Every structure is written in structure tokens, then in C-alpha cells.
N, C-alpha and C positions, 0 to 999 in steps of 0.2 A: 762767062756771059750768063750761063744758067743760074749760077749763084746770085749774080746781080739781079736777075729777073725775079728769083724767089724772094730775095731780100726786099725788093721794091714792092712786090705783091703783099708781103707780110706787113710792110710799113704802111701801105695804103689801107689794108684791112684794119690794122690797129687804129689808125687815124679815123676811119669811118666809124668804128665801134665807139671810140671815145666821143666823137661828135654826136653820135646817136644817143649815147648815154646822157650827155649834157643837155640834150633837147627833151629828154624824157623825165617825167615826174610821176610818182605814184602816191596814193593816199588811201585813207580809210574813212568810212562814214558810219555814224549811228544816228539815224534821222527818223523822228516821229512823222507819221503820215495820217491823213484822213482819206478814205476811199468811199465811193458811193456808186450806186447803179441807177441807170435810166433805161427806158425802153421805147420802142417805136409804137407801142400800143397804149392808147389813152386809158384803158381799163387796168393796166399794170403800171404802178407808179412807185418811184423810190420812196422809202419810208424809214430812212435812218442810215447813218454812216458808220463805218468801222474805224476805230482808232487802232492803228497798226505801227509797225516799226520796220525800217529798212537798215540792214547791216550789209556792208560791202566793201569791196576794193575798187579804187578808181585809178585810171591812168590818163596822162596827158602827154601828147607829143607835139612839140612846137613845129609848125610848118612855116611860120613867118613871125615877125615881131608882133606880139599881142594876139596871135591867132594860133589855135591848137586844135588837133583832133583828139576827141575824148572817147573813152571806152571804160569798161569795167565789168564787174560781176557782183550782182546784188542778191541778197536773200530778203524777200518781202514777206512779213508775217502778218496774219490777221487782216488781209485785204478782202474787199468785197462790198457788202452792204445788204440792205433789206429791201425786198420788193413786196408791195401789197397788191393782191389780186382782188379787184372789185367783184369779179364773177368767180363763183366756186368752180371746182373741177378736180380732175385727177392729175395733180401735179406731182412731180418727183416720183414716178411710178416704181423706180428702183428702191425707194424707201418705204412707200406705203401704197396700198391699192384702195384706200378709203377715199370717198368723195369729200374733199375739203370744202368748207363753207365759204360763202361770200365774205370778202374782207380778210381772208387768211394772209398772214405774213410769212414769207420764206426768207430766212437770213442765210447769207453765204459767208462762210469763214474760210478764206483761201490762203495758201502759201504759194509763192512763186519763186523761181529762179529767173532773174532778169539779166539780159545782156544788152546794155545800151551802147549806142554809137552815134556820135554827132560832132558838132563844132562848138568851140568856145572862143569868145572874144573878150579881151581885157582892156581896160583903160591904162594909161600911164600911171605911175605911182603918185599918190597924194600923201606925202609923208610915209606912213607905214601901211597905208590902205591902197587897194586897187579894187575897182568895181568890175564885175564881169557879167556877161550874158551867155547863155547856152541855147543855141537854136540853129537849125532844127536838131532834135534828138529823137532817134528812132530806137525802140526797145523791143527785143524779142522776149516774150514772157512765156514761161513754161510752168504749168501748175504742177506742184509736187505733192500737195495735200489739199483735200477739199472736204470740209464738214459743213453741215447745215442744221438749222433749227426751224421747226414749224411752230408758229405761235398764233394765238387768236382763235383756237378751236375749242369745242366742248369735249374734253377727254381725248383729243387726238394730238395734242401737242407732243413734239419730240425735240430732243436736244442732241447735238454733237453726232448726228448721223453721217455716215459716209455717203457723199453725193457725187463721187467721182464720175458716175455714169450720166450725171445731169449737167456736167460742165465740160466745155471744150478745153482740151489740154494745152493748146498752143494759141498764141495770139501775138499781135504786133501793135505797138502803141506809138503815137507821135507825142512830142512834148517840147517844152521850153522851160527855161529857168533864168534866174538872176540872183545876184548876191554880192558879197564883199569878201575879199581876202585880207587878212591882217597878218603882217609879217612879224613873227616872234624871234626869228633868226634868219641868217642869210639863206638857209636851205629849208626852213620850216614855216608854213603858213597855216593859220586857222581859217576855216571856211564857214560862212554863215549865209544862208539864202533860202530861196524857195524854188520849187519845181512843180510844174503841172504836167500831167500826161493823161491821154485818153486812148483807150484801145479801139482799134479799127473794127474788129470782127465781133460777132455774136459770142457772148460768154457762155450762153446756155445751149443745151442740146435740143430744146424744143420737143421733148419726148412726151409731154403731158397732153391732157385733153381738157378743153373748156366745157364745163357742163357735162362731162363724161362722154362727149361724142365729137366735138369740133377740135381739130388739131390746133394746139397753141404754137404759133409760128412767129412770135414777136422777136425782135432783135434787142438783146440786152447788152449794153456796153458799160464798162467800168471807167471811172475817172478817179484820179488820185492827186491830192495836193500834199507835197512833202516839204517839211521844214528841214532843210539840209544843214547838218552839223558835221564837220569833218576836219581832217588835218591832211595837208599835202607836204610831202618831203622832197 
């Protein structure tokens, strides 16, 4: 009886793992992206986007026909953007103690490790094509490197400064996406599409001073538009 029980348990385990494996797909992506910053202060405005790149691994687990849970691990390079400060002040105090003039531009060049989690819905096949939508997608973003440039000053410009003390290291984004899958074999599909995401929380530490005396307490959020290019196996 004991041997029968063990054999039955092993059989059920193997069956479960085989089924789980058949429901799981993994992939890779190398996707160009544009990111930009916006703030809650009318005197601090976005003034340029960053062209970046996302490299990563993706995973999909089918929970029903045409419905999947998605996740992954992404490395996002050169994300951020430029903010223009209409009023001068002592911004980025960890970089410089100088009073920066009106109209100064602060450029953020950030690298993230991203852990996305969400839902994916697919249409039925149209020949070799299937269309998909991903929503909602929530992403944990961890800043791994942060450099910045100061531009638009007279003799005070700086490049590639370490601004880790001026940036919040953790954030969460919401997003959505859509695109198409093209079947090149029974187990391999090319992916093309786009994805938009926006971070919930303030990207900046608000450690600067407006005019040298008033605390700068605006909320700066980052948005990203990614042109997804990948392969699913």
C-alpha cells in the first residue's frame, strides 16, 4: 500500500509539473524606449526626453484560454528626462552648493532594475498572427545608477554627476500595452508592440531650495513609452 501511495504521488507530481511546464513560456526583449518627467509645480516643467533601452527576460503562465499572468526582469538604461526650473535656486545640493540661475535645466540619466507583474489577453489566431493586450501591469522599479547634468548656466554646467542622493531609489509604476505575436514555429513567436508606464511616486528627494530659502517640494513623476521587440519560446 505504501509503495502504491508513493507511486501515485510521484505520478501526480510529474503530471502537474508537465502541465505547468506546458502552460509556461519565457522570452527575451530588447526594446527602445522614450522617457520623460513631469511635475506638480508649474514653475518646473519637462524639457526633453531620454532615448533609452530595455533588456530583459519575460515569462507568461496561462491561466485560461487566451489569458495569462505575465512577469519578468528588465534592465532599463538611460531613463529619466530633463526638468527646467523657471526659478533659480540651490538644487541638487549633493552636487553643488552654487545658486543656479532662472531657467536652469537638470537632466536625469537613470538605470533601473524592473520587476513587472500583470495580465495578458490574446485573440484567437489570424493565420500566423495573434493580437494581444497587457493590462493592468504593475512594475517595481529599483534605481541602480543615477547620473545627472546641469545645463543652461554661466560657468556652472556639470555633466555625469552622481545624483543618487537626489533620487528616490524605489518606485512603483502602472502600465498597459498592446501588440502582435507572429508565429515563426510551433514554439517560437516574434513580438512587436508598445507599452506605456507611469510611476506613482515622487522620483526626486526634494532636497533643494527655491531662491535659496524656500524648500522645493514638488512631485516629479516619470513616464515611459516602450516599443517592445522580443521573442517568446
